[in-house]
VEXVO-827426 format. One record per atom (N, C-alpha, C): residue in one letter; residue number from 1; atom name; x, y, z. Coordinates in steps of 0.1 Angstrom, whole numbers, plus 2048, in hexadecimal, padded with zeros to 3 digits. Layout:
<rs>
aa:i:at:px:py:pz
A:NUM:CA:X:Y:Z
...
</rs>
This chain:
<rs>
aa:i:at:px:py:pz
M:1:N:5A4:E57:8B7
M:1:CA:5AD:E5C:8B7
M:1:C:5AF:E6D:8B4
T:2:N:5B2:E76:8BD
T:2:CA:5B1:E83:8BF
T:2:C:5BA:E86:8B0
P:3:N:5B8:E96:8AB
P:3:CA:5C4:E9B:8A2
P:3:C:5D0:E9B:8A8
E:4:N:5CE:EA0:8B5
E:4:CA:5E1:EA2:8BB
E:4:C:5E5:E92:8B9
S:5:N:5DD:E88:8C0
S:5:CA:5EB:E7C:8BF
S:5:C:5E6:E7E:8B4
T:6:N:5E1:E7B:8A6
T:6:CA:5E3:E76:898
T:6:C:5F1:E7D:895
M:7:N:5EF:E89:899
M:7:CA:5FE:E91:894
M:7:C:60F:E8D:896
N:8:N:60A:E89:8A5
N:8:CA:618:E82:8A8
N:8:C:619:E71:8A7
C:9:N:611:E72:8A1
C:9:CA:613:E5C:899
C:9:C:620:E5B:895
G:10:N:626:E64:889
G:10:CA:633:E5E:883
G:10:C:62F:E5B:87D
N:11:N:632:E53:876
N:11:CA:636:E4C:86B
N:11:C:629:E44:865
D:12:N:61F:E44:86E
D:12:CA:611:E3B:86E
D:12:C:60B:E46:865
L:13:N:60D:E52:864
L:13:CA:605:E5C:856
L:13:C:608:E5B:84F
L:14:N:5FC:E5C:845
L:14:CA:5FE:E61:832
L:14:C:602:E6E:833
V:15:N:5FE:E79:836
V:15:CA:603:E83:838
V:15:C:609:E89:848
D:16:N:611:E94:846
D:16:CA:615:E94:84F
D:16:C:613:EA5:854
F:17:N:60E:EA5:85D
F:17:CA:607:EB7:863
F:17:C:60D:EBB:864
P:18:N:610:EC6:867
P:18:CA:618:ECF:86E
P:18:C:610:ED4:87B
T:19:N:61E:ED5:886
T:19:CA:618:EDB:891
T:19:C:61A:EE7:894
S:20:N:610:EF1:88B
S:20:CA:611:EFC:88D
S:20:C:602:F07:88A
R:21:N:5FF:F10:893
R:21:CA:5F0:F12:895
R:21:C:5F3:F21:890
R:22:N:5E4:F2A:888
R:22:CA:5E7:F35:887
R:22:C:5E0:F41:88D
Q:23:N:5EC:F49:893
Q:23:CA:5ED:F56:89A
Q:23:C:5EF:F62:894
G:24:N:5E4:F6A:891
G:24:CA:5E1:F7B:88D
G:24:C:5E9:F79:87E
Q:25:N:5F1:F7F:881
Q:25:CA:5F9:F7B:870
Q:25:C:60C:F73:872
I:26:N:607:F6C:87C
I:26:CA:615:F60:87A
I:26:C:610:F57:881
F:27:N:61A:F4A:87B
F:27:CA:618:F3C:881
F:27:C:620:F3B:88F
T:28:N:619:F36:899
T:28:CA:61E:F31:8A1
T:28:C:623:F20:89F
V:29:N:630:F1F:8A2
V:29:CA:634:F11:89F
V:29:C:638:F10:8AD
E:30:N:634:F03:8B2
E:30:CA:634:EFB:8C0
E:30:C:63C:EF1:8BE
S:31:N:64C:EEE:8C9
S:31:CA:653:EE4:8C8
S:31:C:650:EE2:8D8
T:32:N:653:ED5:8DC
T:32:CA:652:ED2:8E9
T:32:C:664:ECB:8E8
P:33:N:66D:ED4:8F1
P:33:CA:677:ED1:8F3
P:33:C:67A:EC0:8F8
S:34:N:682:EB8:8F5
S:34:CA:684:EAA:8FF
S:34:C:685:EAC:90C
I:35:N:691:EB6:912
I:35:CA:694:EBC:920
I:35:C:686:EC2:925
S:36:N:67F:EC8:922
S:36:CA:67A:ED3:92A
S:36:C:66A:ECB:923
T:37:N:65F:ECF:92C
T:37:CA:64E:ECE:927
T:37:C:64A:EDA:923
S:38:N:656:EE2:929
S:38:CA:64E:EF4:91F
S:38:C:64B:EF4:910
E:39:N:641:EFB:90C
E:39:CA:63F:EFF:904
E:39:C:647:F0B:8F8
E:40:N:64F:F08:8EF
E:40:CA:656:F15:8EA
E:40:C:652:F17:8E0
Q:41:N:651:F26:8DF
Q:41:CA:649:F2E:8D3
Q:41:C:652:F33:8C7
T:42:N:652:F30:8BD
T:42:CA:659:F38:8B5
T:42:C:64D:F40:8AB
N:43:N:652:F4C:8A8
N:43:CA:648:F51:89F
N:43:C:64D:F55:88D
I:44:N:642:F51:886
I:44:CA:64B:F52:87A
I:44:C:642:F5B:86D
P:45:N:645:F63:86A
P:45:CA:63C:F6B:861
P:45:C:638:F5E:857
L:46:N:627:F6A:852
L:46:CA:620:F61:84D
L:46:C:626:F63:83E
S:47:N:632:F60:839
S:47:CA:633:F62:82E
S:47:C:636:F53:828
P:48:N:637:F53:818
P:48:CA:638:F49:814
P:48:C:646:F41:818
S:49:N:644:F35:81C
S:49:CA:64D:F2D:822
S:49:C:655:F24:814
P:50:N:662:F1F:815
P:50:CA:66B:F1D:80C
P:50:C:662:F0A:80B
P:51:N:665:F06:7FD
P:51:CA:65E:EFA:7FD
P:51:C:663:EEF:801
V:52:N:658:EE9:806
V:52:CA:65C:EE0:813
V:52:C:659:ECD:80B
K:53:N:662:ECA:80D
K:53:CA:660:EBA:808
K:53:C:653:EB5:80C
K:54:N:649:EAF:804
K:54:CA:63F:EAD:80B
K:54:C:63D:E9C:80F
K:55:N:63B:E9D:81D
K:55:CA:63C:E8B:822
K:55:C:62F:E86:81D
V:56:N:62A:E80:813
V:56:CA:620:E77:810
V:56:C:623:E6E:80C
K:57:N:61F:E60:80F
K:57:CA:622:E51:80B
K:57:C:613:E4A:806
F:58:N:61B:E42:7FA
F:58:CA:611:E3B:7F5
F:58:C:616:E2D:7F7
S:59:N:60C:E26:7FB
S:59:CA:60F:E16:7FD
S:59:C:611:E0C:7F2
E:60:N:61C:E02:7F7
E:60:CA:621:DFA:7EA
E:60:C:612:DED:7EC
V:61:N:609:DEF:7F7
V:61:CA:600:DE5:7F6
V:61:C:5F5:DE9:7FC
A:62:N:5EA:DE8:7F3
A:62:CA:5D9:DED:7FA
A:62:C:5D4:DDD:803
D:63:N:5D0:DE0:807
D:63:CA:5C5:DD9:811
D:63:C:5BB:DDC:80E
M:64:N:5B1:DCE:807
M:64:CA:5A4:DCF:805
M:64:C:59B:DC6:80B
T:65:N:592:DCA:80B
T:65:CA:584:DBE:816
T:65:C:578:DBE:80E
H:66:N:576:DB6:80B
H:66:CA:569:DAF:802
H:66:C:55E:DB3:80B
V:67:N:551:DBA:807
V:67:CA:547:DBE:80E
V:67:C:53D:DBA:804
D:68:N:534:DB1:809
D:68:CA:524:DAC:7FF
D:68:C:520:DBA:7FC
F:69:N:51C:DC1:7EB
F:69:CA:517:DC6:7EC
F:69:C:504:DCA:7F3
P:70:N:505:DD6:7F8
P:70:CA:4F8:DD5:7FF
P:70:C:4ED:DD4:7F6
S:71:N:4DF:DD5:7FE
S:71:CA:4D1:DD1:7F8
S:71:C:4CD:DE2:7F9
S:72:N:4C4:DE2:7F3
S:72:CA:4BE:DED:7EE
S:72:C:4B9:DF5:7FA
S:73:N:4B5:DEF:802
S:73:CA:4AD:DF4:80E
S:73:C:4BA:DFD:815
E:74:N:4C6:DF3:816
E:74:CA:4D7:DF7:820
E:74:C:4D6:E02:818
L:75:N:4D5:E05:806
L:75:CA:4DB:E0E:7FE
L:75:C:4D4:E1C:803
R:76:N:4C6:E18:803
R:76:CA:4BC:E24:807
R:76:C:4C3:E28:819
Q:77:N:4C3:E23:81D
Q:77:CA:4C7:E25:82D
Q:77:C:4D4:E2B:82D
R:78:N:4DC:E27:827
R:78:CA:4ED:E2D:825
R:78:C:4F2:E39:822
W:79:N:4EA:E3A:816
W:79:CA:4F0:E48:80D
W:79:C:4E4:E4D:806
Y:80:N:4EA:E5D:801
Y:80:CA:4DF:E61:7FE
Y:80:C:4D7:E61:7F1
T:81:N:4C9:E61:7F2
T:81:CA:4C1:E5B:7E8
T:81:C:4BF:E69:7DE
A:82:N:4BA:E6C:7D3
A:82:CA:4B8:E72:7C8
A:82:C:4B4:E7F:7CD
D:83:N:4A9:E7F:7D8
D:83:CA:49D:E87:7DA
D:83:C:4A8:E91:7E7
D:84:N:4AF:E89:7EE
D:84:CA:4BA:E8F:7F2
D:84:C:4C4:E99:7EF
K:85:N:4CD:E92:7E7
K:85:CA:4D4:E9C:7DE
K:85:C:4C7:EA9:7D8
T:86:N:4BE:EA3:7D1
T:86:CA:4B6:EB1:7CF
T:86:C:4B4:EB8:7D8
R:87:N:4B1:EB8:7E6
R:87:CA:4AF:EBF:7F0
R:87:C:4B7:EC9:7F3
F:88:N:4C4:EBD:7F3
F:88:CA:4CF:EC6:7F5
F:88:C:4D6:ED2:7F1
K:89:N:4D0:ED1:7E3
K:89:CA:4D7:ED9:7D6
K:89:C:4CD:EE6:7D7
R:90:N:4BE:EE6:7DD
R:90:CA:4B5:EED:7DE
R:90:C:4B8:EF7:7E9
I:91:N:4BF:EF2:7F4
I:91:CA:4C2:EF9:801
I:91:C:4CB:F00:7FE
L:92:N:4D8:EF9:7F6
L:92:CA:4E8:F03:7F0
L:92:C:4E5:F0C:7E7
A:93:N:4DC:F0C:7E2
A:93:CA:4D2:F15:7D8
A:93:C:4CB:F20:7DC
R:94:N:4C4:F1E:7E8
R:94:CA:4BD:F28:7F2
R:94:C:4C8:F2E:7F4
D:95:N:4CE:F27:7FD
D:95:CA:4D8:F2F:809
D:95:C:4DF:F38:802
V:96:N:4E9:F33:7F7
V:96:CA:4F2:F3D:7E9
V:96:C:4EA:F49:7E6
R:97:N:4DA:F45:7E4
R:97:CA:4D5:F57:7E2
R:97:C:4D1:F5F:7EC
R:98:N:4CE:F57:7F8
R:98:CA:4CD:F5E:806
R:98:C:4DD:F65:809
M:99:N:4E5:F61:805
M:99:CA:4F4:F67:808
M:99:C:4F4:F6F:7FF
I:100:N:4EF:F6F:7F2
I:100:CA:4F5:F78:7EA
I:100:C:4EB:F87:7EC
S:101:N:4E1:F86:7EA
S:101:CA:4D3:F8D:7F3
S:101:C:4DE:F97:7FC
I:102:N:4E0:F92:80D
I:102:CA:4E8:F98:813
I:102:C:4F5:F9A:814
V:103:N:4FA:F96:80C
V:103:CA:509:F9C:809
V:103:C:50A:FA7:7FF
S:104:N:500:FA5:7F2
S:104:CA:4FD:FB3:7EB
S:104:C:4FB:FBE:7F1
S:105:N:4F1:FBB:7FC
S:105:CA:4E8:FCA:7FF
S:105:C:4EF:FCB:80D
T:106:N:4F4:FC8:810
T:106:CA:4FC:FCF:820
T:106:C:50D:FD1:81D
P:107:N:50F:FDC:821
P:107:CA:51C:FE0:81E
P:107:C:527:FD8:827
G:108:N:530:FD5:824
G:108:CA:53E:FCA:82C
G:108:C:53E:FCB:837
E:109:N:541:FDA:83E
E:109:CA:543:FDC:84C
E:109:C:535:FDA:853
C:110:N:52C:FD6:851
C:110:CA:51F:FD4:856
C:110:C:51B:FC0:855
L:111:N:525:FBC:84D
L:111:CA:521:FB1:84F
L:111:C:522:FA5:85E
S:112:N:518:FA0:863
S:112:CA:51C:F98:871
S:112:C:521:F8B:868
T:113:N:527:F88:879
T:113:CA:531:F7C:877
T:113:C:523:F70:876
E:114:N:51E:F70:879
E:114:CA:510:F66:875
E:114:C:514:F65:865
V:115:N:510:F70:859
V:115:CA:50F:F73:84F
V:115:C:51C:F6D:847
L:116:N:529:F6D:84F
L:116:CA:536:F6E:84C
L:116:C:534:F60:847
E:117:N:530:F54:858
E:117:CA:530:F48:85A
E:117:C:52A:F41:84E
A:118:N:521:F46:848
A:118:CA:514:F40:841
A:118:C:51C:F41:837
C:119:N:526:F4A:831
C:119:CA:528:F46:821
C:119:C:539:F41:825
V:120:N:53D:F38:831
V:120:CA:547:F2F:82E
V:120:C:543:F25:825
G:121:N:54C:F22:81A
G:121:CA:547:F14:814
G:121:C:53E:F17:807
I:122:N:535:F21:807
I:122:CA:532:F24:7F9
I:122:C:536:F31:7F5
E:123:N:53E:F39:7F5
E:123:CA:54B:F41:7F1
E:123:C:545:F3C:7E4
I:124:N:548:F33:7D8
I:124:CA:54B:F2F:7C8
I:124:C:53D:F37:7C5
F:125:N:531:F30:7CD
F:125:CA:527:F33:7C6
F:125:C:51B:F3E:7C5
L:126:N:529:F46:7D1
L:126:CA:522:F5A:7CC
L:126:C:523:F60:7C6
S:127:N:529:F58:7B8
S:127:CA:52E:F5D:7AA
S:127:C:529:F53:7A3
R:128:N:525:F56:799
R:128:CA:523:F4B:78E
R:128:C:52F:F48:783
D:129:N:535:F56:783
D:129:CA:544:F53:780
D:129:C:54B:F4B:781
L:130:N:54E:F4B:793
L:130:CA:553:F4B:796
L:130:C:556:F3B:797
A:131:N:548:F35:79C
A:131:CA:541:F29:79D
A:131:C:548:F21:78E
Q:132:N:544:F27:784
Q:132:CA:549:F22:776
Q:132:C:559:F1D:776
R:133:N:561:F29:779
R:133:CA:56E:F27:778
R:133:C:572:F1E:782
T:134:N:56E:F1E:78C
T:134:CA:572:F0F:796
T:134:C:56B:F02:793
R:135:N:561:F04:78A
R:135:CA:55D:EF5:789
R:135:C:564:EF2:779
E:136:N:56E:EFB:770
E:136:CA:574:EFA:766
E:136:C:585:EF0:772
K:137:N:588:EFE:777
K:137:CA:595:EF8:780
K:137:C:599:EE9:784
R:138:N:589:EE8:78B
R:138:CA:589:ED8:792
R:138:C:58B:ED1:784
A:139:N:587:ED0:779
A:139:CA:57E:ECD:770
A:139:C:592:EC5:76C
R:140:N:59B:ED2:76C
R:140:CA:5A7:ED5:762
R:140:C:5B0:ECA:76E
H:141:N:5AB:ED0:778
H:141:CA:5B5:EC0:787
H:141:C:5B2:EB4:781
M:142:N:5A6:EB0:783
M:142:CA:5A7:EA6:780
M:142:C:5A7:EA0:775
I:143:N:5A8:EA6:766
I:143:CA:5AD:E9F:75C
I:143:C:5B9:E9D:75F
G:144:N:5C4:EA8:761
G:144:CA:5D3:EA9:762
G:144:C:5D4:E9B:76D
V:145:N:5CF:E9B:774
V:145:CA:5D4:E8E:77F
V:145:C:5D1:E7F:775
L:146:N:5C7:E84:770
L:146:CA:5C5:E75:767
L:146:C:5CE:E6D:75E
N:147:N:5CB:E7B:758
N:147:CA:5D8:E7A:74A
N:147:C:5E7:E77:74D
E:148:N:5E9:E7C:75D
E:148:CA:5F7:E78:75F
E:148:C:5F7:E6C:763
S:149:N:5ED:E66:76A
S:149:CA:5EC:E57:76C
S:149:C:5E9:E50:761
G:150:N:5E3:E52:758
G:150:CA:5E2:E4A:74A
G:150:C:5EC:E48:748
R:151:N:5F5:E53:743
R:151:CA:602:E56:73B
R:151:C:60B:E4C:744
Q:152:N:608:E4B:751
Q:152:CA:616:E43:757
Q:152:C:611:E33:758
G:153:N:608:E34:755
G:153:CA:601:E28:754
G:153:C:601:E20:747
R:154:N:601:E27:73E
R:154:CA:605:E22:730
R:154:C:617:E20:72B
S:155:N:61F:E25:737
S:155:CA:62C:E26:733
S:155:C:62E:E1C:73A
E:156:N:628:E17:74A
E:156:CA:62D:E0E:752
E:156:C:634:E12:757
R:157:N:637:E1E:75B
R:157:CA:641:E25:763
R:157:C:637:E2E:76C
I:158:N:634:E26:777
I:158:CA:62F:E2D:782
I:158:C:63B:E36:78A
D:159:N:632:E45:78D
D:159:CA:63B:E4D:794
D:159:C:631:E54:79B
D:160:N:633:E51:7A9
D:160:CA:62A:E59:7B0
D:160:C:630:E68:7B6
E:161:N:639:E6D:7B5
E:161:CA:641:E79:7B8
E:161:C:63A:E7E:7AA
R:162:N:63A:E7D:79F
R:162:CA:636:E86:793
R:162:C:625:E86:795
L:163:N:620:E7B:79B
L:163:CA:611:E7B:79A
L:163:C:60B:E86:7A3
S:164:N:613:E87:7AB
S:164:CA:610:E8D:7BA
S:164:C:612:E9D:7B4
R:165:N:622:E9C:7AD
R:165:CA:623:EAE:7AB
R:165:C:618:EB4:7A0
V:166:N:611:EAE:792
V:166:CA:60B:EAD:78E
V:166:C:5FA:EB1:795
S:167:N:5FA:EAD:7A0
S:167:CA:5EB:EB1:7A7
S:167:C:5ED:EBC:7AF
E:168:N:5FB:EBF:7B8
E:168:CA:5FD:EC5:7BD
E:168:C:5FE:ED6:7B5
K:169:N:601:ED2:7AB
K:169:CA:602:EDF:79E
K:169:C:5F5:EE2:79B
T:170:N:5ED:ED7:795
T:170:CA:5E0:EDC:790
T:170:C:5D6:EE0:79A
S:171:N:5D9:EE0:7A6
S:171:CA:5CF:EE0:7B3
S:171:C:5D3:EEF:7BD
R:172:N:5E0:EF4:7B8
R:172:CA:5E8:F00:7BF
R:172:C:5DC:F09:7BF
W:173:N:5CF:F0B:7B5
W:173:CA:5C9:F18:7B5
W:173:C:5BE:F13:7C3
A:174:N:5C0:F0B:7C0
A:174:CA:5B2:F04:7D1
A:174:C:5B9:F07:7DF
R:175:N:5C4:F05:7DE
R:175:CA:5C8:F07:7ED
R:175:C:5CF:F17:7EE
D:176:N:5D3:F1C:7E4
D:176:CA:5D5:F29:7E6
D:176:C:5C6:F32:7E7
R:177:N:5BB:F31:7E0
R:177:CA:5B0:F34:7E0
R:177:C:5A8:F2E:7F3
A:178:N:5AE:F23:7F5
A:178:CA:5AA:F21:804
A:178:C:5B0:F27:80C
F:179:N:5BC:F2D:80C
F:179:CA:5C5:F33:814
F:179:C:5C1:F41:812
E:180:N:5B9:F46:80A
E:180:CA:5B8:F56:806
E:180:C:5AD:F56:811
L:181:N:5A2:F4F:80E
L:181:CA:597:F50:811
L:181:C:596:F51:824
A:182:N:59E:F46:828
A:182:CA:5A7:F43:837
A:182:C:5A7:F52:83B
V:183:N:5B1:F53:835
V:183:CA:5B6:F63:838
V:183:C:5B0:F6D:83B
G:184:N:5A5:F6D:830
G:184:CA:59A:F78:82B
G:184:C:58F:F76:838
Y:185:N:58D:F69:839
Y:185:CA:581:F67:847
Y:185:C:586:F6C:853
W:186:N:594:F65:856
W:186:CA:59B:F6C:863
W:186:C:5A2:F7B:867
E:187:N:5A0:F7D:859
E:187:CA:5A0:F8E:858
E:187:C:592:F93:861
L:188:N:589:F90:859
L:188:CA:57B:F99:85B
L:188:C:574:F94:867
F:189:N:579:F89:869
F:189:CA:573:F87:87C
F:189:C:57D:F8E:885
R:190:N:589:F8F:883
R:190:CA:591:F94:88B
R:190:C:58E:FA5:88B
E:191:N:58B:FAB:880
E:191:CA:588:FBB:883
E:191:C:57A:FB9:888
M:192:N:574:FB0:886
M:192:CA:563:FB0:88C
M:192:C:564:FA9:89B
E:193:N:56E:FA6:89E
E:193:CA:56F:FA6:8AD
E:193:C:577:FB2:8B6
E:194:N:57E:FBA:8AD
E:194:CA:585:FC6:8B2
E:194:C:57C:FD2:8B2
</rs>
């Protein structure tokens, strides 16, 4: 199923994804009028929008399928081994050291697109302080959601909306940071193209 077809499935989705894409400092919202097949574009300034009711659904029923536990050889073939994980950590540490060296020794205006692209996803590791704060915020998010879930379980009053709000509140920092990073990278790449 393609992303486009998934976006038009309606009630089958767990999350209702917006049909908008970013262009410059505006969002372009695409709608297809029922009378015409032409695409209408409306420019909306890139400013905080009013709160929108979330369209997340929780199922009353969960389907489970029993699967026999895989053998040791199957596990070795399917999952990363301890050696694989150690190798991934070494590669990440090497890449982070290399990027820190390049970014700290190169003026911002001289950074190439390739260097910036290599930094995508490892930004939090470029600073020990930022990496530590990120770990702490992730832990607080997890504890907040688990505490709320436990509280609801003890009171035997399950409130999915409240759990969703707690999760949204404790993870807002991650969404804000991701948005700021995306805008920052977009501006850098745009400047490099000019």
